[in-house]
C-alpha positions as CSV (number, residue, x, y, z in Angstrom):
1,M,85.9,144.0,267.5
2,S,87.5,142.5,270.6
3,D,90.8,140.6,270.7
4,E,88.9,137.4,271.4
5,E,86.8,137.9,268.2
6,D,90.0,138.6,266.2
7,A,91.5,135.3,267.3
8,S,88.4,133.3,266.5
9,P,88.7,130.1,264.3
10,A,86.9,131.9,261.5
11,A,89.5,134.7,261.5
12,L,92.4,132.3,261.6
13,A,90.8,130.4,258.7
14,D,90.5,133.6,256.7
15,L,94.2,134.4,257.4
16,A,95.2,131.0,256.2
17,R,93.1,131.3,253.1
18,A,94.6,134.7,252.3
19,G,98.1,133.4,252.7
20,F,97.4,130.4,250.4
21,L,96.0,132.8,247.7
22,M,99.0,135.0,248.0
23,A,101.4,132.0,247.7
24,R,99.7,130.8,244.5
25,Q,99.9,134.2,242.8
26,S,103.3,135.1,241.4
27,L,102.3,138.7,240.8
28,M,100.3,140.5,243.4
29,Q,98.4,142.9,241.3
30,V,95.2,143.0,239.2
31,N,95.2,144.8,235.9
32,F,91.9,146.6,235.0
33,E,90.3,148.7,232.4
34,V,87.3,151.0,232.7
35,H,85.3,152.2,229.7
36,H,83.2,155.4,229.9
37,V,81.2,155.5,226.7
38,R,78.0,156.9,225.2
39,D,75.5,154.1,225.7
40,R,74.6,152.2,222.6
41,A,73.4,148.7,221.9
42,G,76.1,146.1,221.1
43,Y,79.2,147.8,222.6
44,L,80.0,145.0,225.0
45,R,79.5,142.3,222.4
46,E,81.7,144.1,219.9
47,L,84.4,144.5,222.6
48,F,84.4,140.7,223.3
49,D,84.4,139.9,219.6
50,R,87.5,142.0,219.1
51,R,89.2,140.3,222.0
52,A,88.3,136.8,220.6
53,V,89.9,137.7,217.3
54,A,93.0,139.1,219.2
55,E,93.3,135.8,221.2
56,R,93.5,133.8,217.9
57,A,95.9,136.2,216.2
58,P,97.7,138.5,218.8
59,T,99.6,141.4,217.3
60,P,103.0,141.9,218.9
61,G,104.6,145.2,219.5
62,A,103.5,148.6,220.6
63,D,100.2,150.2,219.8
64,R,99.5,153.9,219.3
65,G,96.2,155.2,220.6
66,R,93.9,156.8,218.0
67,N,93.4,160.0,219.9
68,G,95.4,159.9,223.1
69,G,97.6,156.8,223.4
70,T,101.3,157.1,223.5
71,A,103.6,155.7,220.9
72,D,105.2,153.2,223.3
73,A,102.1,152.3,225.1
74,A,101.2,148.7,225.5
75,P,98.2,147.5,223.5
76,P,94.9,146.8,225.3
77,P,94.7,143.3,226.8
78,A,94.2,140.7,224.1
79,E,92.5,138.2,226.3
80,R,89.0,138.5,227.4
81,P,88.6,139.8,231.0
82,R,88.3,137.4,234.0
83,E,85.5,139.4,235.7
84,T,83.3,142.1,234.2
85,L,80.7,144.7,235.0
86,S,78.5,146.4,232.4
87,S,75.9,149.0,233.3
88,A,74.3,152.1,231.7
89,A,72.1,155.0,232.8
90,N,71.2,158.4,231.5
91,G,72.9,157.6,228.2
92,V,76.3,156.9,229.8
93,G,77.7,153.4,229.5
94,L,80.2,151.7,231.8
95,V,82.3,148.6,231.2
96,I,84.8,147.3,233.7
97,G,87.1,144.3,233.2
98,T,89.9,142.7,235.4
99,Y,92.9,140.7,234.3
100,A,95.8,138.8,235.8
101,G,99.4,139.0,234.5
102,A,102.4,141.2,234.3
103,L,102.3,145.0,234.2
104,P,102.1,146.6,230.7
105,R,105.5,148.0,229.7
106,D,104.5,151.7,229.9
107,M,103.3,151.1,233.5
108,Q,106.5,149.5,234.7
109,R,108.3,152.8,234.9
110,R,106.8,153.6,238.2
111,R,106.6,151.3,241.1
112,Q,103.1,150.8,242.3
113,G,102.6,150.8,246.1
114,S,100.0,151.6,248.6
115,D,101.3,155.1,249.1
116,L,101.4,156.0,245.4
117,P,98.6,156.7,243.0
118,V,97.9,154.2,240.3
119,A,99.5,154.8,236.9
120,L,96.9,154.9,234.2
121,R,96.9,154.7,230.4
122,V,94.2,157.0,229.1
123,D,92.9,156.6,225.6
124,H,90.3,158.8,223.9
125,V,89.5,156.0,221.5
126,S,86.6,157.8,219.8
127,P,84.6,161.0,220.3
128,D,82.1,159.0,222.5
129,A,84.5,156.7,224.4
130,W,87.3,157.0,227.0
131,V,89.2,153.9,228.1
132,F,91.4,153.8,231.2
133,Q,93.9,151.0,231.9
134,G,95.8,150.5,235.1
135,T,96.8,148.2,237.8
136,A,96.1,148.0,241.6
137,W,97.0,145.8,244.5
138,P,94.1,143.6,245.5
139,N,93.1,142.8,249.1
140,P,93.2,139.0,249.5
141,T,91.7,139.3,253.0
142,F,88.5,140.7,251.5
143,I,86.7,137.3,252.1
144,Y,83.0,136.7,252.4
145,E,80.5,133.9,251.9
146,T,78.2,134.6,248.9
147,G,75.3,132.7,250.5
148,Q,75.2,135.0,253.6
149,K,74.1,138.3,252.3
150,F,71.8,141.0,253.4
151,E,70.2,142.4,250.3
152,G,67.6,145.2,250.1
153,L,66.1,147.8,247.8
154,I,65.0,151.4,248.8
155,L,62.7,153.3,246.5
156,V,62.8,157.0,246.1
157,E,60.4,157.5,243.2
158,E,58.8,154.9,240.9
159,R,57.7,156.9,238.0
160,T,59.2,160.2,237.0
161,A,59.1,162.3,233.9
162,R,62.3,164.2,234.5
163,W,65.3,164.2,236.9
164,S,65.2,166.7,239.7
165,S,68.0,167.7,242.0
166,F,66.1,166.2,244.9
167,Q,66.3,162.7,243.3
168,S,70.0,162.9,242.6
169,R,70.7,164.1,246.2
170,A,68.4,161.4,247.6
171,I,70.6,158.7,245.8
172,A,73.7,160.4,247.2
173,E,72.3,160.3,250.7
174,L,71.1,156.7,250.4
175,T,74.5,155.6,249.1
176,A,76.2,157.4,252.0
177,V,73.8,156.0,254.6
178,I,74.0,152.3,253.4
179,S,77.8,152.3,253.0
180,R,78.2,153.9,256.5
181,I,75.9,151.3,258.1
182,A,77.9,148.5,256.4
183,A,81.1,150.0,257.7
184,E,79.7,150.3,261.3
185,H,78.9,146.6,261.2
186,K,82.4,145.8,259.8
187,A,80.6,144.1,256.8
188,P,81.8,144.2,253.2
189,L,79.6,146.2,250.9
190,L,79.3,143.7,247.9
191,S,77.3,145.8,245.5
192,L,75.2,148.9,245.3
193,H,73.4,150.1,242.1
194,A,71.0,152.9,241.1
195,P,68.7,153.1,239.2
196,V,67.3,149.6,239.4
197,Q,64.3,147.4,238.5
198,M,61.4,147.3,240.9
199,P,60.4,144.0,242.5
200,A,57.4,142.3,240.8
201,R,54.1,142.7,242.5
202,A,52.4,139.4,243.6
203,E,48.9,140.5,242.6
204,A,49.7,141.8,239.1
205,R,50.9,139.6,236.3
206,E,53.0,142.2,234.6
207,W,56.7,143.0,234.3
208,P,58.0,145.3,237.0
209,V,59.1,148.8,236.2
210,P,62.6,148.4,234.5
211,S,64.3,151.5,235.8
212,V,63.3,153.5,238.8
213,V,64.9,156.0,241.2
214,A,65.9,153.5,243.7
215,V,69.0,151.9,245.3
216,R,69.6,148.2,245.4
217,F,72.4,146.9,247.7
218,S,74.0,143.8,249.0
219,I,76.0,143.5,252.2
220,A,78.0,140.4,253.4
221,L,77.0,139.4,256.9
222,R,79.0,136.3,257.6
223,G,77.8,134.4,260.6
224,A,75.2,137.0,261.5
225,D,72.4,135.8,263.8
226,A,68.8,136.8,263.4
227,A,69.1,139.6,266.0
228,R,71.9,141.3,264.0
229,R,69.9,141.1,260.8
230,L,66.8,142.5,262.5
231,A,68.8,145.4,263.9
232,L,70.2,146.2,260.5
233,A,66.7,146.0,258.9
234,E,65.1,148.1,261.6
235,T,67.8,150.8,261.1
236,L,67.2,151.0,257.4
237,A,63.4,150.8,257.8
238,E,63.4,153.6,260.2
239,F,65.5,155.8,257.9
240,A,63.2,155.0,254.9
241,G,60.1,155.7,257.0
242,T,61.3,159.2,257.9
243,R,61.6,160.0,254.2
244,G,58.6,158.1,252.9
245,Y,60.7,155.7,250.8
246,G,59.7,152.1,250.1
247,F,61.9,149.4,251.6
248,W,62.1,145.8,250.4
249,L,64.3,142.9,251.7
250,A,65.4,139.9,249.6
251,D,64.3,136.4,250.5
252,T,67.3,134.5,252.0
253,R,65.4,131.4,253.3
254,A,67.2,128.2,252.6
255,G,65.5,126.1,249.9
256,H,63.7,129.1,248.3
257,R,64.6,130.5,244.9
258,Q,66.2,133.9,244.5
259,G,64.2,136.8,243.3
260,N,61.6,136.9,246.0
261,W,61.2,140.2,247.9
262,Y,59.4,141.1,251.1
263,L,57.9,144.6,251.5
264,V,59.0,146.0,254.8
265,R,58.1,149.7,254.5
266,P,55.4,150.8,251.9
267,Y,56.1,153.8,249.7
268,D,54.5,157.0,250.9
269,R,54.3,159.5,248.0
270,S,52.8,162.3,250.1
271,K,55.7,162.1,252.6
272,V,58.3,161.9,249.8
273,E,56.8,165.0,248.2
274,Q,56.8,166.8,251.6
275,Y,60.4,165.9,252.2
276,A,61.3,167.0,248.7
277,D,59.7,170.4,249.3
278,W,61.4,170.7,252.6
279,T,64.8,170.3,250.9
280,G,64.1,173.2,248.5
281,C,65.5,171.4,245.5
282,A,62.4,169.6,244.1
283,D,62.1,172.2,241.2
284,L,65.8,172.3,240.4
285,E,67.3,170.2,237.6
286,P,70.9,168.9,237.1
287,R,72.4,170.1,233.9
288,Y,74.7,167.3,233.0
289,C,76.4,164.3,234.6
290,L,80.1,163.6,235.0
291,P,81.1,159.9,235.2
292,V,83.8,159.2,237.9
293,T,85.2,155.8,238.8
294,F,87.3,155.1,241.9
295,V,89.5,152.0,241.9
296,G,91.4,150.5,244.8
297,P,91.8,147.5,247.1
298,A,88.5,146.2,248.3
299,R,88.3,147.3,252.0
300,V,85.5,147.6,254.4
301,G,84.5,151.3,254.7
302,A,86.1,152.4,251.4
303,T,82.8,153.5,249.8
304,S,81.7,155.0,253.1
305,A,84.9,157.1,253.2
306,I,84.3,158.4,249.6
307,M,80.7,159.2,250.2
308,A,81.4,160.9,253.5
309,Y,83.8,163.2,251.7
310,L,81.3,163.9,248.8
311,R,78.5,164.6,251.3
312,E,80.6,167.6,252.5
313,F,79.1,169.3,249.5
314,P,75.3,169.3,250.4
315,E,74.3,170.4,246.9
316,L,76.1,167.4,245.3
317,G,73.9,164.8,243.5
318,V,74.4,161.3,242.2
319,L,72.3,160.5,239.1
320,A,73.4,156.8,239.0
321,C,76.0,154.5,240.6
322,S,77.5,151.1,240.1
323,I,79.6,149.9,243.1
324,I,81.1,146.4,243.1
325,S,84.2,144.3,244.0
326,L,85.9,142.3,241.3
327,D,89.0,140.3,241.9
328,D,89.4,141.8,245.4
329,L,89.4,145.3,243.9
330,A,86.7,147.9,244.6
331,F,85.1,149.8,241.8
332,V,83.0,152.8,242.8
333,H,81.4,154.4,239.8
334,L,79.3,157.5,240.2
335,Q,77.5,159.8,237.8
336,L,77.9,163.1,239.5
337,A,75.2,165.7,238.8
338,V,76.7,168.9,237.3
339,N,74.6,171.7,238.8
340,R,76.1,174.8,237.2
341,L,78.0,175.4,234.0
342,P,80.4,178.3,233.2
343,A,79.2,181.0,230.8
344,G,80.9,179.3,227.9
345,G,78.8,176.1,228.3
346,I,79.9,172.5,228.2
347,D,83.0,173.2,226.2
348,E,84.3,175.7,228.7
349,F,83.4,173.3,231.5
350,E,85.5,170.5,229.9
351,V,88.5,172.8,229.5
352,E,88.3,174.0,233.1
353,L,87.8,170.4,234.3
354,L,90.9,169.2,232.5
355,R,92.9,172.2,233.8
356,R,91.8,171.4,237.4
357,I,92.8,167.7,237.0
358,R,96.2,168.6,235.5
359,S,96.8,171.0,238.4
360,A,96.5,168.2,240.9
361,H,98.9,165.8,239.1
362,V,101.9,164.7,241.0
363,D,104.0,164.8,237.8
364,T,103.6,165.8,234.2
365,A,103.9,162.4,232.5
366,Q,100.9,161.5,230.4
367,G,98.5,159.1,231.9
368,R,99.3,159.9,235.5
369,T,96.5,160.7,238.1
370,S,96.7,161.8,241.6
371,S,95.0,160.1,244.6
372,P,91.3,161.0,245.4
373,Q,92.2,163.3,248.2
374,E,94.2,165.5,245.7
375,L,91.7,165.3,242.8
376,L,88.4,165.7,244.6
377,P,89.0,169.2,246.0
378,E,89.7,170.3,242.5
379,I,86.8,168.6,240.7
380,L,83.9,168.9,243.2
381,P,83.7,172.8,243.4
382,L,83.4,172.9,239.6
383,V,80.7,170.2,239.6
384,T,78.6,171.7,242.4
385,G,79.2,175.4,241.8
386,N,80.6,175.6,245.3
387,G,83.6,177.8,245.4
388,N,84.8,176.7,248.8
389,G,85.8,173.2,248.0
390,R,87.8,172.5,251.2
391,P,85.9,170.1,253.4
392,G,87.0,169.0,256.9
393,V,90.5,167.7,257.4
394,E,89.2,164.6,259.3
395,K,87.1,163.3,256.4
396,L,89.9,164.0,254.0
397,A,92.3,162.0,256.2
398,R,89.8,159.1,256.4
399,L,89.5,159.1,252.6
400,T,93.3,159.0,252.3
401,V,93.5,155.9,254.6
402,R,90.5,153.9,253.2
403,M,90.8,154.4,249.4
């Protein structure tokens, strides 16, 4: 971007708006909580019902977690969250909520800054649920117009009887490509999800397939002219065509309802099968999935930096993902495919995983985590079965700067 573009009226308006938002907020942080749970019906409703009761009759004092909370840890937020995300795939549920307010008492012991990892409170609230609470600095300059979006869907496989390593690696590749293209256009990646629902067919009066191996994404393109949108669409269509994937674009015409999709590139099953055979992983199956959530200030290129680092492990797969910005924080949730387990099975895998995480901690206090560039080199070799685990220094440095 040139100096002239930086000094445009739109850029100055964004700066003024960001300053106004900062002046209105007495505390420049956003508290959040992330739930990793075994998916079941009614979890989100029960969570909101408990918060509604707590709002009417809040309980003062400290709260001890059932299986992992500390004695002096602050209780979970009594109020209902301001913004939320709920998703589920492969039996793993995700709930994210954001709040405004002062830091909980047990998190005030460590000053939070851009060069320090976020302090977390980790509660193993039940055998099937982990809850992570923390705080992070938002990015008030992460501004976009919701009406000026570039939204698309890329289909890998519509009907599948089982997961294969090819499908999980295809989702990882698509997530990396889409986030990189958004970063190259200096455009915020608003959301990216997989698996997703297929668009309805115009000729058939039936519900579309509810869950397919596909990636649906939304990119903010403020003030983009038709030439820029066409260039972006052509780039993605060309990539999808080389793989045989289907490619749809959402209808953004003024005066037309949302939910209409245009088919840009038809799905080519024979080409997809040929590409899967070429990769050599069509007959391989991931064993388990490991849910991982990254949280930090919403920045252009943050997801791209994470995926560029993960792609240093070619055998890595992503079984599902939910990427979104809430309250100017970026939440990048990935279900990483576990390709190989130790001889002791899942129990030994869990023990080794926790040992690797603890070895990367910057201190020994409970509930502390390190930054991604310290944790990922410890976790990814265990997930992929790759003993090397030391990708390029350049990508590690970019990850450090962007997330």
